[in-house]
Jmol script that loads the backbone (N, CA, C; Angstrom):
load data "model"
ATOM      1  N   UNK A   1       0.816  -1.188   0.003  1.00  0.00           N
ATOM      2  CA  UNK A   1       0.000   0.002   0.002  1.00  0.00           C
ATOM      3  C   UNK A   1       0.880   1.266  -0.007  1.00  0.00           C
ATOM      4  N   UNK A   2       1.859   1.312   0.926  1.00  0.00           N
ATOM      5  CA  UNK A   2       2.735   2.475   0.967  1.00  0.00           C
ATOM      6  C   UNK A   2       3.538   2.580  -0.303  1.00  0.00           C
ATOM      7  N   UNK A   3       4.011   1.421  -0.805  1.00  0.00           N
ATOM      8  CA  UNK A   3       4.830   1.435  -2.022  1.00  0.00           C
ATOM      9  C   UNK A   3       4.032   1.994  -3.200  1.00  0.00           C
ATOM     10  N   UNK A   4       2.745   1.621  -3.302  1.00  0.00           N
ATOM     11  CA  UNK A   4       1.910   2.143  -4.374  1.00  0.00           C
ATOM     12  C   UNK A   4       1.739   3.653  -4.249  1.00  0.00           C
ATOM     13  N   UNK A   5       1.520   4.117  -3.034  1.00  0.00           N
ATOM     14  CA  UNK A   5       1.355   5.572  -2.810  1.00  0.00           C
ATOM     15  C   UNK A   5       2.632   6.311  -3.162  1.00  0.00           C
ATOM     16  N   UNK A   6       3.777   5.741  -2.809  1.00  0.00           N
ATOM     17  CA  UNK A   6       5.066   6.371  -3.114  1.00  0.00           C
ATOM     18  C   UNK A   6       5.279   6.436  -4.612  1.00  0.00           C
ATOM     19  N   UNK A   7       4.940   5.351  -5.311  1.00  0.00           N
ATOM     20  CA  UNK A   7       5.110   5.341  -6.763  1.00  0.00           C
ATOM     21  C   UNK A   7       4.221   6.393  -7.424  1.00  0.00           C
ATOM     22  N   UNK A   8       2.988   6.539  -6.913  1.00  0.00           N
ATOM     23  CA  UNK A   8       2.088   7.558  -7.448  1.00  0.00           C
ATOM     24  C   UNK A   8       2.662   8.953  -7.231  1.00  0.00           C
ATOM     25  N   UNK A   9       3.262   9.171  -6.048  1.00  0.00           N
ATOM     26  CA  UNK A   9       3.882  10.471  -5.764  1.00  0.00           C
ATOM     27  C   UNK A   9       5.058  10.695  -6.710  1.00  0.00           C
ATOM     28  N   UNK A  10       5.840   9.667  -6.950  1.00  0.00           N
ATOM     29  CA  UNK A  10       6.965   9.796  -7.873  1.00  0.00           C
ATOM     30  C   UNK A  10       6.480  10.135  -9.279  1.00  0.00           C
ATOM     31  N   UNK A  11       5.400   9.496  -9.709  1.00  0.00           N
ATOM     32  CA  UNK A  11       4.836   9.780 -11.040  1.00  0.00           C
ATOM     33  C   UNK A  11       4.374  11.244 -11.133  1.00  0.00           C
ATOM     34  N   UNK A  12       3.720  11.705 -10.079  1.00  0.00           N
ATOM     35  CA  UNK A  12       3.254  13.102 -10.074  1.00  0.00           C
ATOM     36  C   UNK A  12       4.424  14.072 -10.133  1.00  0.00           C
ATOM     37  N   UNK A  13       5.462  13.792  -9.347  1.00  0.00           N
ATOM     38  CA  UNK A  13       6.646  14.673  -9.363  1.00  0.00           C
ATOM     39  C   UNK A  13       7.311  14.646 -10.724  1.00  0.00           C
ATOM     40  N   UNK A  14       7.415  13.464 -11.323  1.00  0.00           N
ATOM     41  CA  UNK A  14       8.043  13.345 -12.628  1.00  0.00           C
ATOM     42  C   UNK A  14       7.225  14.068 -13.683  1.00  0.00           C
ATOM     43  N   UNK A  15       5.894  13.993 -13.576  1.00  0.00           N
ATOM     44  CA  UNK A  15       5.030  14.671 -14.545  1.00  0.00           C
ATOM     45  C   UNK A  15       5.211  16.178 -14.488  1.00  0.00           C
ATOM     46  N   UNK A  16       5.506  16.711 -13.297  1.00  0.00           N
ATOM     47  CA  UNK A  16       5.737  18.134 -13.140  1.00  0.00           C
ATOM     48  C   UNK A  16       6.955  18.594 -13.943  1.00  0.00           C
ATOM     49  N   UNK A  17       7.866  17.673 -14.218  1.00  0.00           N
ATOM     50  CA  UNK A  17       9.060  18.005 -15.000  1.00  0.00           C
ATOM     51  C   UNK A  17       8.957  17.451 -16.416  1.00  0.00           C
ATOM     52  N   UNK A  18       7.737  17.128 -16.845  1.00  0.00           N
ATOM     53  CA  UNK A  18       7.467  16.634 -18.197  1.00  0.00           C
ATOM     54  C   UNK A  18       8.211  15.327 -18.480  1.00  0.00           C
ATOM     55  N   UNK A  19       8.363  14.494 -17.482  1.00  0.00           N
ATOM     56  CA  UNK A  19       8.999  13.187 -17.686  1.00  0.00           C
ATOM     57  C   UNK A  19       7.929  12.185 -18.062  1.00  0.00           C
ATOM     58  N   UNK A  20       8.202  11.387 -19.056  1.00  0.00           N
ATOM     59  CA  UNK A  20       7.241  10.366 -19.499  1.00  0.00           C
ATOM     60  C   UNK A  20       7.805   8.968 -19.254  1.00  0.00           C
ATOM     61  N   UNK A  21       6.942   7.987 -19.350  1.00  0.00           N
ATOM     62  CA  UNK A  21       7.333   6.581 -19.221  1.00  0.00           C
ATOM     63  C   UNK A  21       8.123   6.306 -17.934  1.00  0.00           C
ATOM     64  N   UNK A  22       7.547   6.694 -16.826  1.00  0.00           N
ATOM     65  CA  UNK A  22       8.205   6.492 -15.529  1.00  0.00           C
ATOM     66  C   UNK A  22       8.196   5.007 -15.192  1.00  0.00           C
ATOM     67  N   UNK A  23       9.329   4.493 -14.759  1.00  0.00           N
ATOM     68  CA  UNK A  23       9.451   3.111 -14.332  1.00  0.00           C
ATOM     69  C   UNK A  23      10.133   3.040 -12.979  1.00  0.00           C
ATOM     70  N   UNK A  24       9.893   1.989 -12.233  1.00  0.00           N
ATOM     71  CA  UNK A  24      10.579   1.814 -10.957  1.00  0.00           C
ATOM     72  C   UNK A  24      11.999   1.349 -11.250  1.00  0.00           C
ATOM     73  N   UNK A  25      12.970   2.050 -10.697  1.00  0.00           N
ATOM     74  CA  UNK A  25      14.358   1.720 -10.952  1.00  0.00           C
ATOM     75  C   UNK A  25      14.975   0.973  -9.787  1.00  0.00           C
ATOM     76  N   UNK A  26      14.657   1.364  -8.570  1.00  0.00           N
ATOM     77  CA  UNK A  26      15.258   0.717  -7.410  1.00  0.00           C
ATOM     78  C   UNK A  26      14.464   1.072  -6.160  1.00  0.00           C
ATOM     79  N   UNK A  27      14.694   0.327  -5.117  1.00  0.00           N
ATOM     80  CA  UNK A  27      14.114   0.646  -3.818  1.00  0.00           C
ATOM     81  C   UNK A  27      15.290   0.997  -2.921  1.00  0.00           C
ATOM     82  N   UNK A  28      15.328   2.211  -2.423  1.00  0.00           N
ATOM     83  CA  UNK A  28      16.478   2.702  -1.686  1.00  0.00           C
ATOM     84  C   UNK A  28      16.316   2.538  -0.178  1.00  0.00           C
ATOM     85  N   UNK A  29      15.436   1.677   0.269  1.00  0.00           N
ATOM     86  CA  UNK A  29      15.276   1.440   1.700  1.00  0.00           C
ATOM     87  C   UNK A  29      14.628   2.610   2.426  1.00  0.00           C
ATOM     88  N   UNK A  30      15.334   3.188   3.404  1.00  0.00           N
ATOM     89  CA  UNK A  30      14.755   4.249   4.202  1.00  0.00           C
ATOM     90  C   UNK A  30      14.371   5.470   3.384  1.00  0.00           C
ATOM     91  N   UNK A  31      15.052   5.738   2.310  1.00  0.00           N
ATOM     92  CA  UNK A  31      14.764   6.961   1.571  1.00  0.00           C
ATOM     93  C   UNK A  31      13.625   6.809   0.574  1.00  0.00           C
ATOM     94  N   UNK A  32      12.992   5.648   0.547  1.00  0.00           N
ATOM     95  CA  UNK A  32      11.816   5.478  -0.270  1.00  0.00           C
ATOM     96  C   UNK A  32      12.088   4.885  -1.631  1.00  0.00           C
ATOM     97  N   UNK A  33      11.254   5.210  -2.586  1.00  0.00           N
ATOM     98  CA  UNK A  33      11.305   4.600  -3.912  1.00  0.00           C
ATOM     99  C   UNK A  33      11.828   5.599  -4.924  1.00  0.00           C
ATOM    100  N   UNK A  34      12.572   5.124  -5.892  1.00  0.00           N
ATOM    101  CA  UNK A  34      13.089   6.022  -6.931  1.00  0.00           C
ATOM    102  C   UNK A  34      12.502   5.593  -8.251  1.00  0.00           C
ATOM    103  N   UNK A  35      11.956   6.538  -8.994  1.00  0.00           N
ATOM    104  CA  UNK A  35      11.434   6.268 -10.315  1.00  0.00           C
ATOM    105  C   UNK A  35      12.317   6.956 -11.336  1.00  0.00           C
ATOM    106  N   UNK A  36      12.701   6.278 -12.395  1.00  0.00           N
ATOM    107  CA  UNK A  36      13.607   6.860 -13.374  1.00  0.00           C
ATOM    108  C   UNK A  36      12.962   6.818 -14.751  1.00  0.00           C
ATOM    109  N   UNK A  37      13.264   7.800 -15.557  1.00  0.00           N
ATOM    110  CA  UNK A  37      12.722   7.832 -16.905  1.00  0.00           C
ATOM    111  C   UNK A  37      13.535   8.785 -17.771  1.00  0.00           C
ATOM    112  N   UNK A  38      13.441   8.605 -19.053  1.00  0.00           N
ATOM    113  CA  UNK A  38      14.064   9.512 -20.012  1.00  0.00           C
ATOM    114  C   UNK A  38      12.938  10.335 -20.623  1.00  0.00           C
ATOM    115  N   UNK A  39      12.922  11.631 -20.400  1.00  0.00           N
ATOM    116  CA  UNK A  39      11.826  12.470 -20.860  1.00  0.00           C
ATOM    117  C   UNK A  39      11.850  12.666 -22.373  1.00  0.00           C
ATOM    118  N   UNK A  40      13.050  12.640 -22.976  1.00  0.00           N
ATOM    119  CA  UNK A  40      13.133  12.936 -24.406  1.00  0.00           C
ATOM    120  C   UNK A  40      12.944  14.407 -24.698  1.00  0.00           C
ATOM    121  N   UNK A  41      12.676  15.231 -23.655  1.00  0.00           N
ATOM    122  CA  UNK A  41      12.446  16.667 -23.863  1.00  0.00           C
ATOM    123  C   UNK A  41      13.507  17.515 -23.197  1.00  0.00           C
ATOM    124  N   UNK A  42      14.341  16.888 -22.387  1.00  0.00           N
ATOM    125  CA  UNK A  42      15.435  17.650 -21.776  1.00  0.00           C
ATOM    126  C   UNK A  42      16.565  17.770 -22.778  1.00  0.00           C
ATOM    127  N   UNK A  43      17.441  18.755 -22.623  1.00  0.00           N
ATOM    128  CA  UNK A  43      18.561  18.925 -23.553  1.00  0.00           C
ATOM    129  C   UNK A  43      19.387  17.646 -23.662  1.00  0.00           C
ATOM    130  N   UNK A  44      19.683  17.241 -24.875  1.00  0.00           N
ATOM    131  CA  UNK A  44      20.534  16.082 -25.146  1.00  0.00           C
ATOM    132  C   UNK A  44      19.941  14.797 -24.594  1.00  0.00           C
ATOM    133  N   UNK A  45      18.614  14.723 -24.479  1.00  0.00           N
ATOM    134  CA  UNK A  45      17.944  13.527 -23.989  1.00  0.00           C
ATOM    135  C   UNK A  45      18.494  13.061 -22.655  1.00  0.00           C
ATOM    136  N   UNK A  46      18.704  13.997 -21.738  1.00  0.00           N
ATOM    137  CA  UNK A  46      19.218  13.645 -20.416  1.00  0.00           C
ATOM    138  C   UNK A  46      18.179  12.861 -19.639  1.00  0.00           C
ATOM    139  N   UNK A  47      18.653  12.033 -18.743  1.00  0.00           N
ATOM    140  CA  UNK A  47      17.750  11.277 -17.896  1.00  0.00           C
ATOM    141  C   UNK A  47      17.340  12.113 -16.697  1.00  0.00           C
ATOM    142  N   UNK A  48      16.178  11.787 -16.191  1.00  0.00           N
ATOM    143  CA  UNK A  48      15.648  12.507 -15.040  1.00  0.00           C
ATOM    144  C   UNK A  48      15.202  11.500 -13.993  1.00  0.00           C
ATOM    145  N   UNK A  49      15.497  11.770 -12.736  1.00  0.00           N
ATOM    146  CA  UNK A  49      15.055  10.881 -11.656  1.00  0.00           C
ATOM    147  C   UNK A  49      14.116  11.679 -10.757  1.00  0.00           C
ATOM    148  N   UNK A  50      12.972  11.106 -10.434  1.00  0.00           N
ATOM    149  CA  UNK A  50      12.056  11.713  -9.469  1.00  0.00           C
ATOM    150  C   UNK A  50      12.134  10.881  -8.205  1.00  0.00           C
ATOM    151  N   UNK A  51      12.421  11.498  -7.090  1.00  0.00           N
ATOM    152  CA  UNK A  51      12.584  10.788  -5.838  1.00  0.00           C
ATOM    153  C   UNK A  51      11.393  11.095  -4.937  1.00  0.00           C
ATOM    154  N   UNK A  52      10.691  10.082  -4.484  1.00  0.00           N
ATOM    155  CA  UNK A  52       9.597  10.256  -3.557  1.00  0.00           C
ATOM    156  C   UNK A  52      10.000   9.708  -2.213  1.00  0.00           C
ATOM    157  N   UNK A  53       9.879  10.502  -1.158  1.00  0.00           N
ATOM    158  CA  UNK A  53      10.278  10.056   0.158  1.00  0.00           C
ATOM    159  C   UNK A  53       9.085  10.148   1.130  1.00  0.00           C
ATOM    160  N   UNK A  54       8.429   9.043   1.415  1.00  0.00           N
ATOM    161  CA  UNK A  54       7.287   9.089   2.351  1.00  0.00           C
ATOM    162  C   UNK A  54       7.730   9.535   3.726  1.00  0.00           C
ATOM    163  N   UNK A  55       6.938  10.390   4.362  1.00  0.00           N
ATOM    164  CA  UNK A  55       7.349  10.972   5.644  1.00  0.00           C
ATOM    165  C   UNK A  55       7.491   9.924   6.749  1.00  0.00           C
ATOM    166  N   UNK A  56       6.833   8.802   6.625  1.00  0.00           N
ATOM    167  CA  UNK A  56       6.957   7.763   7.642  1.00  0.00           C
ATOM    168  C   UNK A  56       8.323   7.102   7.608  1.00  0.00           C
ATOM    169  N   UNK A  57       9.053   7.240   6.497  1.00  0.00           N
ATOM    170  CA  UNK A  57      10.375   6.614   6.342  1.00  0.00           C
ATOM    171  C   UNK A  57      11.493   7.581   6.743  1.00  0.00           C
ATOM    172  N   UNK A  58      11.381   8.834   6.365  1.00  0.00           N
ATOM    173  CA  UNK A  58      12.454   9.794   6.654  1.00  0.00           C
ATOM    174  C   UNK A  58      11.918  11.207   6.505  1.00  0.00           C
ATOM    175  N   UNK A  59      12.757  12.193   6.820  1.00  0.00           N
ATOM    176  CA  UNK A  59      12.348  13.589   6.786  1.00  0.00           C
ATOM    177  C   UNK A  59      12.843  14.319   5.549  1.00  0.00           C
ATOM    178  N   UNK A  60      13.317  13.588   4.561  1.00  0.00           N
ATOM    179  CA  UNK A  60      13.843  14.251   3.361  1.00  0.00           C
ATOM    180  C   UNK A  60      12.697  14.799   2.518  1.00  0.00           C
ATOM    181  N   UNK A  61      12.900  15.929   1.844  1.00  0.00           N
ATOM    182  CA  UNK A  61      11.866  16.455   0.959  1.00  0.00           C
ATOM    183  C   UNK A  61      11.856  15.688  -0.351  1.00  0.00           C
ATOM    184  N   UNK A  62      10.794  15.873  -1.140  1.00  0.00           N
ATOM    185  CA  UNK A  62      10.782  15.303  -2.483  1.00  0.00           C
ATOM    186  C   UNK A  62      11.795  16.038  -3.331  1.00  0.00           C
ATOM    187  N   UNK A  63      12.326  15.396  -4.311  1.00  0.00           N
ATOM    188  CA  UNK A  63      13.334  16.026  -5.150  1.00  0.00           C
ATOM    189  C   UNK A  63      13.350  15.410  -6.537  1.00  0.00           C
ATOM    190  N   UNK A  64      13.866  16.147  -7.478  1.00  0.00           N
ATOM    191  CA  UNK A  64      14.094  15.635  -8.826  1.00  0.00           C
ATOM    192  C   UNK A  64      15.526  15.974  -9.195  1.00  0.00           C
ATOM    193  N   UNK A  65      16.223  15.045  -9.820  1.00  0.00           N
ATOM    194  CA  UNK A  65      17.606  15.245 -10.189  1.00  0.00           C
ATOM    195  C   UNK A  65      17.737  15.170 -11.707  1.00  0.00           C
ATOM    196  N   UNK A  66      18.311  16.208 -12.301  1.00  0.00           N
ATOM    197  CA  UNK A  66      18.557  16.233 -13.746  1.00  0.00           C
ATOM    198  C   UNK A  66      20.033  15.935 -13.948  1.00  0.00           C
ATOM    199  N   UNK A  67      20.337  14.943 -14.737  1.00  0.00           N
ATOM    200  CA  UNK A  67      21.705  14.479 -14.886  1.00  0.00           C
ATOM    201  C   UNK A  67      22.297  14.886 -16.216  1.00  0.00           C
ATOM    202  N   UNK A  68      23.641  14.875 -16.262  1.00  0.00           N
ATOM    203  CA  UNK A  68      24.312  14.955 -17.549  1.00  0.00           C
ATOM    204  C   UNK A  68      23.892  13.755 -18.380  1.00  0.00           C
ATOM    205  N   UNK A  69      24.063  13.789 -19.694  1.00  0.00           N
ATOM    206  CA  UNK A  69      23.652  12.659 -20.528  1.00  0.00           C
ATOM    207  C   UNK A  69      24.147  11.325 -19.968  1.00  0.00           C
ATOM    208  N   UNK A  70      23.218  10.417 -19.752  1.00  0.00           N
ATOM    209  CA  UNK A  70      23.566   9.115 -19.210  1.00  0.00           C
ATOM    210  C   UNK A  70      22.471   8.137 -19.588  1.00  0.00           C
ATOM    211  N   UNK A  71      22.861   6.892 -19.792  1.00  0.00           N
ATOM    212  CA  UNK A  71      21.867   5.859 -20.070  1.00  0.00           C
ATOM    213  C   UNK A  71      21.234   5.445 -18.757  1.00  0.00           C
ATOM    214  N   UNK A  72      19.946   5.062 -18.794  1.00  0.00           N
ATOM    215  CA  UNK A  72      19.247   4.678 -17.568  1.00  0.00           C
ATOM    216  C   UNK A  72      19.944   3.583 -16.827  1.00  0.00           C
ATOM    217  N   UNK A  73      20.502   2.589 -17.545  1.00  0.00           N
ATOM    218  CA  UNK A  73      21.162   1.451 -16.880  1.00  0.00           C
ATOM    219  C   UNK A  73      22.425   1.893 -16.156  1.00  0.00           C
ATOM    220  N   UNK A  74      22.973   3.065 -16.498  1.00  0.00           N
ATOM    221  CA  UNK A  74      24.192   3.549 -15.851  1.00  0.00           C
ATOM    222  C   UNK A  74      23.891   4.538 -14.710  1.00  0.00           C
ATOM    223  N   UNK A  75      22.629   4.799 -14.456  1.00  0.00           N
ATOM    224  CA  UNK A  75      22.276   5.851 -13.498  1.00  0.00           C
ATOM    225  C   UNK A  75      22.841   5.627 -12.136  1.00  0.00           C
ATOM    226  N   UNK A  76      22.904   4.364 -11.692  1.00  0.00           N
ATOM    227  CA  UNK A  76      23.326   4.095 -10.336  1.00  0.00           C
ATOM    228  C   UNK A  76      24.722   3.494 -10.258  1.00  0.00           C
ATOM    229  N   UNK A  77      25.510   3.693 -11.286  1.00  0.00           N
ATOM    230  CA  UNK A  77      26.855   3.107 -11.340  1.00  0.00           C
ATOM    231  C   UNK A  77      27.913   4.033 -10.766  1.00  0.00           C
ATOM    232  N   UNK A  78      27.511   5.216 -10.287  1.00  0.00           N
ATOM    233  CA  UNK A  78      28.462   6.212  -9.726  1.00  0.00           C
ATOM    234  C   UNK A  78      29.352   6.813 -10.790  1.00  0.00           C
ATOM    235  N   UNK A  79      28.980   6.666 -12.053  1.00  0.00           N
ATOM    236  CA  UNK A  79      29.798   7.254 -13.117  1.00  0.00           C
ATOM    237  C   UNK A  79      29.165   8.499 -13.715  1.00  0.00           C
ATOM    238  N   UNK A  80      28.003   8.916 -13.183  1.00  0.00           N
ATOM    239  CA  UNK A  80      27.375  10.091 -13.716  1.00  0.00           C
ATOM    240  C   UNK A  80      27.614  11.282 -12.794  1.00  0.00           C
ATOM    241  N   UNK A  81      27.469  12.491 -13.339  1.00  0.00           N
ATOM    242  CA  UNK A  81      27.620  13.710 -12.542  1.00  0.00           C
ATOM    243  C   UNK A  81      26.254  14.350 -12.395  1.00  0.00           C
ATOM    244  N   UNK A  82      26.005  14.917 -11.232  1.00  0.00           N
ATOM    245  CA  UNK A  82      24.744  15.623 -11.033  1.00  0.00           C
ATOM    246  C   UNK A  82      24.878  17.016 -11.592  1.00  0.00           C
ATOM    247  N   UNK A  83      23.962  17.395 -12.469  1.00  0.00           N
ATOM    248  CA  UNK A  83      23.999  18.728 -13.060  1.00  0.00           C
ATOM    249  C   UNK A  83      23.185  19.719 -12.237  1.00  0.00           C
ATOM    250  N   UNK A  84      21.969  19.382 -11.928  1.00  0.00           N
ATOM    251  CA  UNK A  84      21.104  20.253 -11.170  1.00  0.00           C
ATOM    252  C   UNK A  84      20.330  19.430 -10.169  1.00  0.00           C
ATOM    253  N   UNK A  85      20.105  19.990  -8.999  1.00  0.00           N
ATOM    254  CA  UNK A  85      19.232  19.368  -8.007  1.00  0.00           C
ATOM    255  C   UNK A  85      18.068  20.304  -7.777  1.00  0.00           C
ATOM    256  N   UNK A  86      16.878  19.856  -8.102  1.00  0.00           N
ATOM    257  CA  UNK A  86      15.678  20.677  -7.992  1.00  0.00           C
ATOM    258  C   UNK A  86      14.851  20.165  -6.824  1.00  0.00           C
ATOM    259  N   UNK A  87      14.772  20.919  -5.743  1.00  0.00           N
ATOM    260  CA  UNK A  87      13.986  20.518  -4.599  1.00  0.00           C
ATOM    261  C   UNK A  87      12.547  20.988  -4.793  1.00  0.00           C
ATOM    262  N   UNK A  88      11.609  20.107  -4.480  1.00  0.00           N
ATOM    263  CA  UNK A  88      10.186  20.392  -4.650  1.00  0.00           C
ATOM    264  C   UNK A  88       9.540  20.403  -3.278  1.00  0.00           C
ATOM    265  N   UNK A  89       9.478  21.560  -2.614  1.00  0.00           N
ATOM    266  CA  UNK A  89       8.939  21.581  -1.247  1.00  0.00           C
ATOM    267  C   UNK A  89       7.458  21.294  -1.197  1.00  0.00           C
ATOM    268  N   UNK A  90       7.034  20.742  -0.086  1.00  0.00           N
ATOM    269  CA  UNK A  90       5.607  20.586   0.205  1.00  0.00           C
ATOM    270  C   UNK A  90       5.345  21.318   1.512  1.00  0.00           C
ATOM    271  N   UNK A  91       4.080  21.479   1.867  1.00  0.00           N
ATOM    272  CA  UNK A  91       3.740  22.267   3.037  1.00  0.00           C
ATOM    273  C   UNK A  91       4.281  21.660   4.318  1.00  0.00           C
ATOM    274  N   UNK A  92       4.539  20.352   4.327  1.00  0.00           N
ATOM    275  CA  UNK A  92       5.026  19.689   5.532  1.00  0.00           C
ATOM    276  C   UNK A  92       6.542  19.624   5.623  1.00  0.00           C
ATOM    277  N   UNK A  93       7.264  20.138   4.643  1.00  0.00           N
ATOM    278  CA  UNK A  93       8.711  20.070   4.653  1.00  0.00           C
ATOM    279  C   UNK A  93       9.284  21.199   5.504  1.00  0.00           C
ATOM    280  N   UNK A  94       9.818  20.850   6.709  1.00  0.00           N
ATOM    281  CA  UNK A  94      10.335  21.877   7.615  1.00  0.00           C
ATOM    282  C   UNK A  94      11.564  22.549   7.030  1.00  0.00           C
ATOM    283  N   UNK A  95      12.250  21.904   6.092  1.00  0.00           N
ATOM    284  CA  UNK A  95      13.454  22.508   5.484  1.00  0.00           C
ATOM    285  C   UNK A  95      13.115  23.810   4.759  1.00  0.00           C
ATOM    286  N   UNK A  96      11.868  23.945   4.334  1.00  0.00           N
ATOM    287  CA  UNK A  96      11.460  25.095   3.555  1.00  0.00           C
ATOM    288  C   UNK A  96      10.535  26.012   4.329  1.00  0.00           C
ATOM    289  N   UNK A  97      10.443  25.782   5.624  1.00  0.00           N
ATOM    290  CA  UNK A  97       9.536  26.576   6.456  1.00  0.00           C
ATOM    291  C   UNK A  97      10.251  27.789   7.041  1.00  0.00           C
ATOM    292  N   UNK A  98       9.475  28.872   7.208  1.00  0.00           N
ATOM    293  CA  UNK A  98      10.026  30.074   7.844  1.00  0.00           C
ATOM    294  C   UNK A  98       9.945  29.992   9.350  1.00  0.00           C
ATOM    295  N   UNK A  99       9.231  28.988   9.865  1.00  0.00           N
ATOM    296  CA  UNK A  99       9.067  28.860  11.309  1.00  0.00           C
ATOM    297  C   UNK A  99      10.249  28.137  11.972  1.00  0.00           C
ATOM    298  N   UNK A 100      10.129  27.925  13.253  1.00  0.00           N
ATOM    299  CA  UNK A 100      11.173  27.230  14.011  1.00  0.00           C
ATOM    300  C   UNK A 100      11.191  25.749  13.651  1.00  0.00           C
ATOM    301  N   UNK A 101      12.381  25.180  13.676  1.00  0.00           N
ATOM    302  CA  UNK A 101      12.486  23.745  13.447  1.00  0.00           C
ATOM    303  C   UNK A 101      11.993  22.986  14.668  1.00  0.00           C
ATOM    304  N   UNK A 102      11.357  21.825  14.481  1.00  0.00           N
ATOM    305  CA  UNK A 102      10.832  21.067  15.625  1.00  0.00           C
ATOM    306  C   UNK A 102      11.984  20.510  16.459  1.00  0.00           C
TER     307      UNK A 102
END
end "model"
wireframe off; spacefill off
backbone 0.3
color backbone group
């Protein structure tokens, strides 16, 4: 049930960045589920990863990572460089709150 909800959240985040054909790439344990896809619309057909982190697992915010050109099968081989990290805050993310931290 949680895994399905996380995948749906990953799909929604990926859709916000115009990513299509989202597939499950790996399960990262405490940090939740990672969905990877090639949008075909980013410069040079770069791959995009949408990361969904359910609050019951950890306190990390949702994020999307845009990579330098890389094949999907090489995404987790530690041979790619991160180009941009785009954080997508939600109302419950204390990292983006103006109030005091709990």
